[in-house]
C-alpha positions in Angstrom: 77.4 57.1 71.0 78.5 60.7 71.0 82.1 61.8 70.0 84.4 64.0 72.0 87.6 65.6 71.0 90.0 66.3 73.9 92.7 68.8 73.1 95.7 68.4 75.6 98.1 71.3 75.4 101.4 70.5 76.9 104.5 72.6 77.8 106.9 71.1 80.0 104.3 68.8 81.8 105.6 65.4 80.5 105.6 64.1 84.0 101.7 64.7 84.2 100.7 63.8 80.7 100.3 60.0 81.1 97.8 60.6 83.9 96.0 63.3 82.1 95.5 61.2 78.8 94.8 58.1 80.7 91.8 59.8 82.5 90.4 60.6 79.0 90.9 57.4 77.4 89.1 55.6 80.3 85.9 57.7 79.9 82.9 55.6 79.4 79.8 56.1 77.3 81.5 58.4 74.8 83.9 58.0 71.8 86.9 60.0 72.6 89.9 61.1 70.7 92.9 62.9 72.2 95.0 65.7 70.5 98.2 66.3 72.5 100.0 69.8 71.3 103.6 69.9 72.5 104.4 73.5 72.5 108.2 73.0 72.0 108.6 71.7 75.6 112.2 71.6 76.8 111.5 68.5 78.9 110.7 64.9 77.5 107.2 65.6 76.4 108.0 64.7 72.7 109.1 61.1 73.7 106.2 60.7 76.2 103.6 61.9 73.8 104.8 59.9 70.9 105.0 56.8 73.3 101.4 57.2 74.3 100.3 57.8 70.6 102.0 54.6 69.6 100.2 52.7 72.4 96.6 53.9 71.4 95.3 54.7 68.0 92.9 57.3 69.5 95.9 59.7 70.3 97.2 62.1 67.8 100.4 64.5 68.6 101.3 67.8 67.0 104.9 69.0 67.9 105.8 72.7 67.7 109.3 73.3 66.6 109.2 76.8 68.4 107.1 77.8 71.4 104.1 79.6 70.1 102.5 80.3 73.5 99.3 79.0 75.3 96.6 81.1 73.3 97.9 79.9 70.0 98.2 76.3 71.1 94.8 76.2 72.7 93.1 77.8 69.5 95.0 75.3 67.2 93.5 72.5 69.1 90.0 73.9 69.3 89.9 74.6 65.6 90.9 71.0 64.7 88.0 69.6 66.5 85.5 67.8 64.6 83.8 65.7 67.0 80.3 66.5 68.5 81.8 68.0 71.5 85.2 69.4 72.5 87.3 69.6 75.7 90.5 71.6 76.4 92.3 69.8 79.2 95.6 71.1 80.5 98.1 68.4 80.7 98.5 68.8 84.5 94.6 68.3 85.0 92.5 65.2 85.1 89.0 64.2 84.3 86.9 62.2 86.9 85.4 58.9 85.8 82.1 59.5 83.8 82.6 63.3 83.5 82.3 63.4 79.6 79.2 61.1 79.6 77.4 63.1 82.3 78.2 66.3 80.5 77.2 65.2 77.0 74.0 63.5 78.3 73.0 66.9 79.6 73.6 68.4 76.2 72.0 65.6 74.1 68.9 66.2 76.2 69.1 70.0 75.8 70.1 71.0 72.3 70.1 74.6 73.2 73.0 74.1 75.7 76.3 74.9 74.3 78.6 74.8 77.4 78.5 72.5 80.3 80.6 72.7 83.4 80.6 71.2 87.0 82.6 71.0 90.2 86.3 71.0 89.8 88.3 69.2 92.6 91.5 71.0 93.5 94.5 69.1 94.6 98.2 69.2 95.3 101.0 66.7 95.1 100.8 63.3 93.4 98.0 61.7 95.3 94.7 62.1 93.5 91.7 62.4 96.1 88.6 60.2 95.5 86.0 62.2 93.7 82.4 62.8 94.8 80.2 60.2 93.2 76.8 61.1 94.3 73.7 61.3 92.1 74.4 63.7 89.4 71.6 66.3 88.7 71.5 69.1 86.3 70.8 72.8 86.1 70.2 74.7 82.7 70.2 78.5 82.5 69.1 80.6 79.6 72.5 82.2 78.4 71.4 85.6 79.2 70.4 84.7 82.7 73.7 82.9 83.3 75.6 86.0 82.0 73.5 88.1 84.4 74.7 86.0 87.3 78.2 86.5 86.1 78.0 90.2 86.2 76.1 90.5 89.3 78.8 88.4 91.0 81.7 89.8 89.4 83.3 86.3 89.6 84.4 83.5 87.2 82.2 80.5 88.2 84.5 78.1 86.1 88.1 76.8 86.5 88.5 75.2 82.9 89.1 71.4 83.1 85.4 70.7 84.0 84.1 72.4 80.8 82.6 70.5 77.9 81.6 72.5 74.7 79.4 71.6 71.8 81.9 72.0 69.0 79.5 73.8 66.7 79.1 76.5 69.2 82.9 76.6 69.9 83.6 77.2 66.2 80.7 79.8 66.1 82.2 82.0 68.9 85.8 81.5 68.1 88.7 80.6 70.4 90.6 82.5 73.1 91.5 86.0 72.8 95.2 86.9 72.5 94.4 90.2 74.0 93.4 88.7 77.3 96.1 86.1 78.0 95.0 85.8 81.8 91.2 86.0 81.4 90.6 84.6 77.9 88.7 81.7 79.4 86.3 83.9 81.4 85.7 86.0 78.3 85.0 83.0 76.2 82.5 81.4 78.6 80.6 84.6 78.3 80.7 84.7 74.6 79.2 81.3 74.7 76.4 82.5 76.9 75.4 85.0 74.3 74.7 82.5 71.7 73.7 79.4 73.7 72.2 78.3 77.1 74.6 77.1 79.9 74.3 73.7 81.8 75.9 72.6 85.2 76.2 68.9 86.3 75.7 68.9 90.1 76.4 66.4 92.9 79.6 65.0 91.6 83.2 66.1 90.7 83.9 66.6 87.1 87.5 67.2 87.0 90.6 67.4 89.1 92.6 70.8 89.0 96.1 70.4 89.9 97.7 73.3 92.0 101.5 73.4 92.0 104.5 75.7 92.2 104.7 76.2 88.4 101.0 76.9 87.8 99.8 80.6 86.9 97.8 80.7 90.1 101.1 80.4 91.9 103.3 82.7 89.6 100.9 85.7 88.9 97.8 85.4 91.1 96.9 88.2 93.4 93.5 89.8 94.2 94.3 93.2 92.6 95.7 91.4 89.5 92.7 89.2 89.3 90.1 92.1 89.6 91.9 94.0 86.7 91.7 91.0 84.5 88.1 90.0 85.3 87.1 93.7 84.4 89.0 93.4 81.1 87.0 90.2 80.3 83.6 91.9 81.0 84.5 94.9 78.9 85.7 92.7 76.0 82.2 91.0 75.9 80.0 93.8 76.8 81.6 97.2 76.0 81.1 97.3 72.3 77.5 95.8 72.5 75.3 99.1 72.4 72.0 97.2 73.5 70.3 98.3 76.6 70.9 94.9 78.2 74.7 94.8 77.7 75.0 98.4 79.0 73.0 97.3 82.2 75.1 94.1 82.6 78.5 95.8 82.3 77.3 98.5 84.9 76.5 95.5 87.3 79.9 94.0 86.6 81.7 97.2 87.1 79.8 97.8 90.4 80.4 94.2 91.6 84.3 94.6 90.8 84.5 97.9 92.7 82.6 96.5 95.6 84.9 93.5 95.7 88.2 95.8 95.7 86.9 97.9 98.4 85.8 94.8 100.6 89.2 93.2 100.1 91.2 96.3 101.1 88.8 96.8 104.2 89.2 93.2 105.2 93.0 93.3 104.8 93.2 96.5 106.9 91.2 94.8 109.6 93.1 91.8 109.6 96.5 93.7 109.7 97.5 91.7 106.7 99.8 92.8 103.6 97.9 93.5 100.4 99.3 92.7 96.8 99.0 96.3 96.1 98.8 99.5 98.0 95.2 100.4 99.5 95.2 103.6 97.5 95.6 101.5 94.4 92.5 99.5 95.3 90.6 102.7 95.9 91.5 104.3 92.8 90.7 101.0 90.8 87.3 100.8 92.4 86.6 104.4 91.5 87.8 103.9 87.9 85.6 100.9 87.5 82.5 102.3 89.0 82.8 106.0 90.0 79.5 105.9 92.0 81.3 103.7 94.6 82.7 106.8 96.1 79.1 107.4 97.6 78.6 104.1 99.0 78.6 102.6 102.6 81.5 100.5 101.7 83.5 103.6 100.7 82.8 105.3 103.9 83.6 102.3 106.0 87.0 101.9 104.3 87.9 105.7 104.9 86.9 105.3 108.7 89.0 102.2 108.9 92.1 103.7 107.1 92.2 106.6 109.7 92.1 104.4 112.8 94.0 101.2 113.5 91.6 98.3 114.6 91.8 96.8 118.1 93.9 93.7 118.4 91.1 91.6 119.3 89.2 92.8 116.3 92.2 92.0 114.2 92.2 88.4 115.5 88.4 87.9 114.8 88.7 89.3 111.4 91.4 87.0 110.5 89.6 84.0 111.4 86.4 85.1 109.5 88.6 85.8 106.5 90.3 82.5 106.7 87.0 80.7 106.8 85.6 82.9 104.0 88.6 82.2 101.7 88.6 78.6 102.3 84.8 78.5 101.0 85.5 80.7 98.1 88.7 79.5 97.0 87.4 77.9 93.7 86.3 81.3 92.5 90.1 82.4 92.4 90.5 80.4 89.4 93.6 80.1 87.4 94.3 77.4 84.7 97.6 75.4 85.5 100.1 75.9 82.9 103.6 76.9 82.7 103.2 79.5 79.8 
């Protein structure tokens, strides 16, 4: 039976901790161990974590006497992993039944795969929805191919709790970058793709991602901010790589980010909805990211729309289209739920 170390960083999430840890200990088909790292939480995390550890020998706890921040805490846990596979699971998130077995089976059958992810189910409140339990299938990409998909889309395909890493690959690439506090996960996934293949479990939910008032998604999320940190992640992985492939991928990523910036600004004007930044900031950012965007059809369209207010009927139609699009693409606006 394969072994999995699950690192559970916790800051002020004592109320969620038992459910999170319980979802790990109930995983079938794998030998699991849990490391809870309490980053000097001001709530009763210490008491809850110690109580859980006393009830199950598979749980170990580290208490920080002073708050060290999420990046340090994540990396401390990942460095301590010695099992075949490792998972970083925020204390407010939950694994679905059988998630670890499905992911590790994929990697056991494909030794070149270093990272597996799947579909995360988002939810709010205390009621956990029933997961999809269809027949699981696999998709495996060559690392370079998956990295190419990331760059051409300009998006992050992964939220986080659904990820299982091969521990040897995790140690090879290192942990989260302290220079990227808000997109270090995206940057790390891309580094993994540079040294290993990437797998995905299809047809079933792999984890629950909890959205609540104290998560980073609610406190700092916004499209303009999101686009900026995505670009930083791409540059961190590819800018210093002087190969022709890396240069091409970075160019594609810059172009995708610039197009998304103009598209979002255009849609907001059409819908007569406020932006999280001024339109001119979106425009300047798009040009800085990819100067040739100034010669594109998207650029010309935005300039025309900025000079003429849309008809009220057009605004209503555009708002409806945008709501549908955002509901379908919500999972790409990913943020890890932590209070750091």
